[in-house]
N, C-alpha and C positions, 0 to 999 in steps of 0.2 A: 843225334847232334842237331844243332839249330839249323843246319843246311837241309834238313829232311824235306821241307816243303819244296825247295828248289828241285830236288831229285825227283819228287813225285811229278812236278811239272814237266821236267825234261823227259821223264819216262813216258808221260802221255804223248808228248810230241813225237818221240821216237816210234811209238807204236803205230802212229798214223802215217809216217813217212815211208814212201816206197824206196827200196834199195835200187841199185843200178841195173840189176838183171830183171827188172819187172816184177820181182817177188816182193812181198811185204818185208820191209827191212826190220832188223832187230836193233832198236835204239839202246842207249846207255841205260842200265838198270832194268832192262826187259826181263832179266832172270830173277829179279827180287820178288819175294812173295807178296800177295796182296796186303797182308797184315804183318807188320814188323814187330817183334818182341823187343821193344826199346830197352827195358831194364837188362835183358840178357846181353844185348849189344853193348850197353854201357859197362856191364860187369866184365865183358871180354876185353874191352879197351883199358879198363882200370889198372891192371898190373903194370902197364907201361907208362901210366900217367900219375903214379902215386905222389910225385913231387908237384903235380899241378892241381891238386884238390884245394878247395877253399871252403871256409866256414863263414857264413854271412854275419856281419856285425849288425845286431838288432837295432842300433841307433843310426847307422849310416848305410849308404848304398855301396858298400864295398865288402870285400871278403878278406879274411885272414888266410894267407897262404903259407907255404913252407918257409921255415926259418924267419918268421916274422914279416914276410912280404905282405903288402896290401895291394889288391888289384880289384878292378871293377869289370863288370860284364860289358863287352863292346856294344854300343848302342844299336848296331844292326842285328844283334842276336835275338832269336825268337824268345829267349828267356828274359830279355831286358825288362819288359813291363811287369812280369810276375816272377821275380827271381826266387829260386828255391833256397832252402837253408844250406844245402850242401851241393857243390858243383865240382866238375872237373873240366879243365880247359885243354883243348888240343895244343894250343900254343899261347904263350904269354908274350905280348908285344908291348914294348915301352915306347911311347911317343910323348904326348904331353903328360901322360901318366902310364901306369902299368895296366894294360888291358888284357882280359881273357877272351880269346876268340875260339869259335867252334866249341861251344859249351854244352855240357850234358848234365842232367840231374843224377846225383848218386846218393846213397845212404851210408852213414858211418859204419853200420854193421857189415856192409860189403867190404869195407876197407880193412878192418882189423884182421880178419883171417888171411888176407892177401899180404899183409905187412908184418907178419909175426917177427920177422928177422930185423925189422926196422923200428918197431914201436918201442917206446919206453914206458915202464910201469912204475907207479909210486903208490904207497899205501899210507893211510892216515886213520887216526882215531880207533885203534884196536880196543875192543870192548867185549865184555861178557854178555851173552844173550841167554836168558834162562830158557826161553822156548826152544832155541836151537841146541841148548846144552853145549855150546861151543863159543870160542872167541871169534868174533867177526871184525872186519875192518872195511874201510872204503877204498876202492881201487880207482886210480886215475891212469888213463892210457892216452899217450900223445904220439903223434907221428910228425916228425920235423917241427915240433912245437905246437902243432894243431891238436887240441883236445878231442879225441874220438869218444872217450868215456870220462865223465867228470866225477861221478860218485856211485860206483857200483859196489854193492855189499858182497864180500867174498869171505870164505873161511880162512882165517888167519893162521890156522894150525900148520898148513903146509908151507907157509911163507916164513914164519918165525916160530918154530916149535918151542924154543926155550921160553920166550915171552908168553906164548899161549899157555904153556904148562903152568907158569907162575900165576897167570890171571885165572886159570881154571881152579887152581888150589885156593887162591885168595877169595874169589867170589863164590864159587860153588861150595867148597868144603869149609872154609873158615867163616865166611859171612852167611852161609846157608841159603844162597840164592839159587836153589836147585830143587827140582822135583825128581825124587828117586824112591825106589822101594827097598833099598838095601837096609838090612837090620842094623848094622853098625851105625848107620846114619841116624836112624830113629833113636837108638840108645844114646848116641852122643848128644843129639839135640835135647833129649830129655834131661840128661845130666847137666848140660849147660843151663837149661831153664831152671833147674833146681838151685844151682849156685847163684844165678842172677836173682832169683827170688830171695835167697838168703842175704844177698847184698842189699836188696830193697828193705828187708826186715831189719837188718842191722844198720841200715842207713850208711853204708860204706860202698866205695867203689874200688877197693884195693884187694878184694878177696879173690876174684877171678883173674887168672893170668891174662896177659895181653894177647892180641891177635898174632903177634910174631911168634910167640911160643907155640900156638896151635899150628901156624904155618910150617914151622920147622918140624913139628911132629909128622905132618903129612909129607913134607918135602923129603924127609929121610926114608920114607917107606914106599913112595910111589915112583915107578920107573920113569926115565926121561922121555920115553916115547908116548906117555899118556898125556894128551894135550886137550882132551874134550871129554864130555860125558860118554860118548860112544866108545872111545878108546878105553875109558876107565871101566865101563861095564864089561868089555871083552876081557880085560886083564883081571878084574876082580872075580869074574866067573870061575877062573881057574885057580886063583890064589886063595880064595876063601875056603876051598876044600882042605888045603893043607894048613893054613894059618888063619882061622876064622876070627881071632881076636887081634889081628895085626893092626887094625885101624880103630880099635875101640878105646875110648878115653877111660881114664881112671880119675877118681877124686883127687888123688895125690898129684896128678899131672895138672889139673885145672885150678887147684888152690895154691896161691902164692905161698912160698915157704915163709913161715913166721907171721903170716897175715890172717891165719884162720882164727882160732881161739874164740869162735862163736858157737855157743851151745844152742842147737836148734830148739831145744825144749823151752828156751826163753822167749821163743816167738811161736806160740802155738797156732795150729790151724783152726781151732775151735775155742769157743768161750762158753762157760757154764754160767747162766744167769737165772737164778731162781728156778732151777730145775729144767731150764730150756737150753738146748745146745744150739749155738749160733756160729756160723762160719765167719772166719776173719780173713781179710785180705790186706796186703801191705803195699803202699805206694811210696816211692822215694822220688818225689817231684816237688821240691820246695817252690812255694808260690802258688801251687794249685789248690783248689778247695778240698781235695781228697788226700792231700799229703799226710802220710802217717798210717795209722791203723783204721780200717773200716770194718764195721760189723754189719752184716746183712740180717735184717729183721723182717720176717714175713708179716704182712699187714694184719692177719688175724691175731698174731701174738704181740702186737705192738704195746698194748697196755698191760701186758703181763711181764714186761721187762723193766725192772727198776734201774733208773739212770745211775744210782750210786754204786751199783755193782761194777761199774767200769772205771771208777775214780782211781783205782790202784794201777791202772794201765797193765800192759803185758810185762812180764818180768824183765825182758830185755831193755825196756825203756823206763823202768821204774826209778832207777837211780837218777837218770837225767831229769825225770819229772820232779823228784824231790829237790834236786839242786835248783831247778828253775823256780820251784815254789818258795824256797828260802830266799832266793835272789829277788823275788817279787815283794819282799817285806820292806817297809820303810827303813832307811839307813840306821835310825836309832835302834831298831830291833835287830837288823841284819848283822850289825857289827858284833853281836854276841855269839854269832855262829860262824866265825872265820877261823880257818879256811872252810868255805862252804862245802866243797866236795867231801872233805873228811867228815864233817858233821853229818852230811847226808848218808854216807856209807855207814857210819856208826849207828845212826838212828835206825836205818833199815835193817841192820843186823839184829836189832832187838825187837822188831815189830813182826808179828804174824800177819801175813797179808790177807786182806779180805774179811777179817773178823769184825771190823767196824769201819766207819768212814775214814778215809786216809787223813783228812785234815785233823780229825779228833785224835787219831793215834799219833800223828806227827807232833801235834801241839803238846800232848802229854809226855812224849818221849823227850822232846827238846827241853821241857821244864825239868824233867828228871836229870838231864845232863848238865843244865846250866842254872836252873832255878828261875829262869825267865819264862813268863807266861805270854804267849802270843795271842792277842785278842782275835776273835773270829774274823772281824772285819779288816784285819791287817793283811790277810792273805789276798793278794790281787791276782785273781785268776785271768784277768784280761791281759796280763803281761806274759802269760805262758806262750811259748812258740806254738803255732797251730798244729804242728805234727804231734805234739804231746797231748792233744785233746782228741778223743776218739770221734770218728765220723760215723754217724748212724745212717744207713741206707735202708729205706723201707721198700720192700719188694711186693708188688701186687701179683696178679695172675701172670703165669708164664715167666715168673721171675723178672718181670720188667720193673725198673725203679719207678716208684711213685713219688718219693720225696727223699731228700737227704739233708743233713746238717749236723752240727756239733752240739745242738741243744735238744736232747731227747724229750724233755717235758714239752717244749714248744712243738715238736713234731706230733706228740700225743694229742695236744690240744687241737692242732691243725687238722689232724686226720680222725678226729673222734667219731664223726658221723660215718665215715667210710669203714672204720673198724666195726662199728655197731652193725652195719649192714652185712658185713662178711660173717660176723658171729651169728647174727640172726638167721642167715642163710644156712648155717650149719645145723639148725634145729627148727625148721619152719613149722613142723607139726605141733610144737608146744604153744605157739602164740595164741592168745585168746584176748577178747575184749568184750566189754559190756556185761560182765558177770555181776550178779547180785547175791549169789550164794556159792558155797563150795561145791562145784560140779565137775571138778577136774581130776578126781581120783587122787592118786599119789603124784606129787610134784617132785621130780628128781632134783637133787641138789646140784648135780653136774651132768652135762651131756658132752661126750667126746666123739669127735669125728676127725678123720684124716683129710686134710685139705692141703694141696700143693706139697705133699710129702711130710707135713707136720701135723701132730696131734693138736687139734683146736679144741679147747675146753670152753663150753658155754655154760653160763650160770643162770638158770631160770629163776624167776621170782614173781610174786604178786606185785602189781603196781597200782597205786592210787590214781584213779581216773576222775575223781571228783564225786560223781553220783554213782559210779560203778567201779569195779576193779577189773584188771586184765592180767595177762601173763606175758612177760617179755623176757628175753634172754640178755644177759649182760656179759661183758668180757672180763670182768674182775669180780672176785669174791666180795670185795668191799662194797662195790656198787650193789651187788645182789643183796647183801645183808641189810643195807640201808633201805633199799626199795621194798624188800619183802616185809620188813617190819612195818613200814608205812602202809603197804598194801593190806597186811593183816589187820592193822588198826582200822582202816577204812571198811573192810569187810565185816568186822565186828560191829562197827557203828551201823552198818546196813542191816545186820541181822539181830541186833539187840536194841530194844526200845530206848530212845533217848530219855534221860532223867531230867531234862531241862524244865519241862512244864511242871512236873511233879515237884521239883525242888523250888521253882520260882513261886509256886503257890504257897509253900510253907515258910518262905522268908518273911521276917518281920520288916516293918517299915524302916527301922533303923538300919537293918542289914541291907535292904534294897538301896537305901541312900548311900551307904558306904560303898556298895558294889557298883553303884551307877557311875562313880567317878573312874571309869575304865576307858581304855583306848579302843574297845571293840565296838562301841556304839550302842549296845544294849546289854542288859543283864543276861538275856537268853543266850546271846552269842558268847558272853563270858563263860556261862555254864558249859556251853558246847566245847569251848576251848579247854575248860577244866576236865570235861569228860575225856578228851583226848589224852591228857596227862594221866588220868586215872586208868584208862585202858592200857597205856604203856606200862604203868606200874604193875597191873595185873598180868600182862603178858610176861613181864620180867619175873614176877613171882611164880609163874607157871613153868618157867624154864625156857621161855622164848617162843617165837612163832611156831605154828604147826606147819607140817609138810604133807599131811594126808587128811582125808575126810574125817576119820575117827579122831585124830588129834585136834582138828579144828572144832569138831563137835564138843569135845571135852573142854577146850579152851572157851568156847562160846558159853557153855553152861556155867563155868566159873565166873566169867565176866558178868553174865546176867545176874548171878546171885550176889556178887559183891560190888557191883558198879555204883549203886546209890550211896552206900556207906563210904566208899572210897572217894567219890566226888565231893561229899560233904566234908571229908577230911581235907581234900585239896582246896576247897573253897575257903575254909577257915585260914589256911596258910595264905591264900591269895588275898583275903580281906586285909590281913596285916601288911602285906606288900603294897597293896593299893593305897592304904592309909599313909604309909611312909612315903610313897611316891607323891601323893597329893601334898603332903606337908613340904616336901622338897620343892615342888613346883611353886607353891605359895611363897616360899622364901626367895626363890629365884626371881619371881615377879616383883617382889617388894624391894629388891636390892637396886639402888640407883648409883652406886659408886662407879665412876668411869675408870678408876684405876684397876678394877677387877673384871673388866669386860671380857678379857680373854679367858679368865678362869670360869666365868659364868657360861661362856659358850662351850667350853670343854665339858662342864657338868651337864649341860643340856644334851650334848651329844651322847654322853655316857648314859644319861637317864633314858633317852629314846632307844638306846640299844638294849636296855634292861627291861623296860616296860613298854610294850607295843602290842598291836593286834597279833594274837597267836603266841604271845610270850610264854604262856603257861605250859603248853605242850612242848614248845621249843626248850624251855628251861628244864622241865621234868620235875616230878614229884620230889625226888630226893634233894634237889638243889634249891628249892623254893626258900628254905631257911637261910641259905647262903645269900640269896637275892635280898632278903630283908637286911642282912648284915651289910651288904654293899650299899644299900640305901641309907642305912644308919651312918656309914662312913662318909657319905655325902653330907649328911647333917653336921658331922664333926668338922668336916672341911669348911663348910659355910660358917661355922662358929669361929674358926681361926683365921679365915681369909681376910677380914678387914684389918686385923692387927699386924699382919706381915705378908702383904701381897707379893713381895719380892721372893720370899722363901717359897711361897706357893708356886710361883712361876718356875723356880728351879726344879721343884719336885714334879711339876707338870711336864717339864721338858724331858725328864728322865722317862716318864711313862710314854710320852709321845714318840720318843725314839724307838722304844720297844714295840709299840703298837704299829709303827710304820714298817719295822722289820717283819712283823707278823703278817701284815697285809701283803707285803711283797712276796713273802714265802708262799702264802696261799695262792696268790695270782700265778706263781711259777709252777705250782703243782698241777699234775693232770687232773681234770675234773673228777675223775673217779676217786681221788684220794683226798679231796678237799673236805669231805664230810666224815672222814675217819675219826675214830675216838681220840686218837693221839692229837690230831689237829684241833678238834673241838676243845680238848682239855687245855690247850695253850690259851685259848680265848678266855677261859675262866682263871687261868694262872695270872693273866694280866689284870683281871679284876681283883685278885688277891694282892697283887703288887700295889694297886691303888689303896687297898686297905692298909697295907704295910707302910705306905708312904704318907698317907693323909690322916690315918686314924689307927696308929700302931697299937693303941691300948685295946682295941677290939680283938686283936689276935687273928691268926690265920690257922687253918687246920694242918698246915705243913709249912716248912721253911720255903720262902720264896724270895727271889732276887732277880736282877736283870740277867746275871750269868746263868742261873738255873733255867730261866726261860729260854735263853739262847741255846743251851744244851738240849732242852726239850725240842726246840725247833730242828736242831741237827738230827736228833733221833727220829722226829716225824718225817723229815726228808729222806732218812735212810731206811724207813720201813718198807 
């Protein structure tokens, strides 16, 4: 108590005062020990002063007492200057205000055990805690309105068993917020995940039953006294021996009656693309970039996967895709296929999936059904909902995503160098550079290695390095074929003497004059270009490039024996081409009519595309006569141009549209496919279209039209 200092003073005085009998007197407090255990003294007094305790107001110099009373420490108290948070007062005296006198410090934890019969308890915020595997709540303890405990976490199971049991079932068993080793639990979560995955694939949220159904399943089977994970473990340890399947879900329980009807085969886990098996995942999150079907493609296999193999979508989304495609058509066309869902179903019923590009098959089938032809450019793929377009996710090492998007050719272009590095790493021992003769033994056509769990196929080939050749590996067979042919041509030119000097010395002055009008800069360079075309012809006559030393030696001997005669043959064809090109250039330079400026510019562009440095090897021996015919067609066009420039403009516009489509198609293709035979053939088909439009009398070796060229483009994209 705050009177302690006074007692110590009086005690000292009593110790020194003599008593009446001459003996040293015993003053007040003389029996007290030297050191007083103040907390124990206060705890001893506390049971009789429970209604006199106070809790300090943090903002004011006063205390909250019993039943809402407010009192302050008496100014004479030893605790007045440094008031503790909790006090008890021996007496409460009211004068100008309520004062607490003879005060002592106490702690709230002393009070609660002494006032068990007086305190009031309340509980709030019952909640499930995964770590505790129990329902917890916050307890508040008050004595005469004074809060002894404000927010103590306690186990709620003993306080409200019914509510605790409900929360345990809902949070732990229904929502899965629980860590446990029970087998039924793992089986149930796995089955739930399967049905949730089926919902994502089917893009529905009505297949799985609601949480209340699952709650009632557990509620009917679990006893009333199971209110926590500990209680459940004890009960289940005994029950599972007799009824091990009591708490195990079935598919019938989890699937809403009448809401199933989804064939899991329509949503496969894997996709076969050109002999490669790729995993599929499904996401049902509209508005996100990966909404819909996602195919994972390992980086080494990226260029081996054709984009068109995915245009049919998975079977479960195919009908929705066809409906969306028909609805993307302009109204004038779309009204021929109403009602759209019926036409979509009827068309799909007649189409074998995957045998050809979807748009080609759908166009043909709709024409059979209605007689209406849908032009290729009428399909507006940009109007398709994002989830109907497959997302391609490229995986690098450790299956980490490298890039993703819905445009596979764009990804192939973007990651071209990365793919080459990975494929090259699969066959590092094959790479060579600086070769001037065949010193590599047998060159394998393919090398296979397993990387990241997938068989990676590398395609080695000779490559033209300019003054030497090398060996590199490619990730596609098409790139290999083009590179190996060019590399073989270069190695033959390095190992077979050039005929340029020999032939140049045998040319007449007239021939030299005719051949001097070339884009190469000199007759010798022209002959070298012709030699390249001649070697290509001889390689083709021999059955193609060699792959081993003996094969190359035989090919080299054949080229050495026949090269001069073949170059002479090529040069004769080139002479006629150069003469026709020179005549066309002369006429272009002599034309001054401003009304035909656009036509003249178009002809100059065509001419520069036909006759340029390196055109002989690029065109090839077999096509040089066609080149002469294309130049003759230019002459015929120039003959007719002044008489009807408007008609020429209309015809030119037809060709320009096709040419622009071709350029866009080539730009969209992966680099490995731009030099394929199918793509190069379309370039010559456009030249044949020019002949058909501007000089039809010359004829073409095969029927040609805009629609035939568009179909060839579709086929080239689908290869």
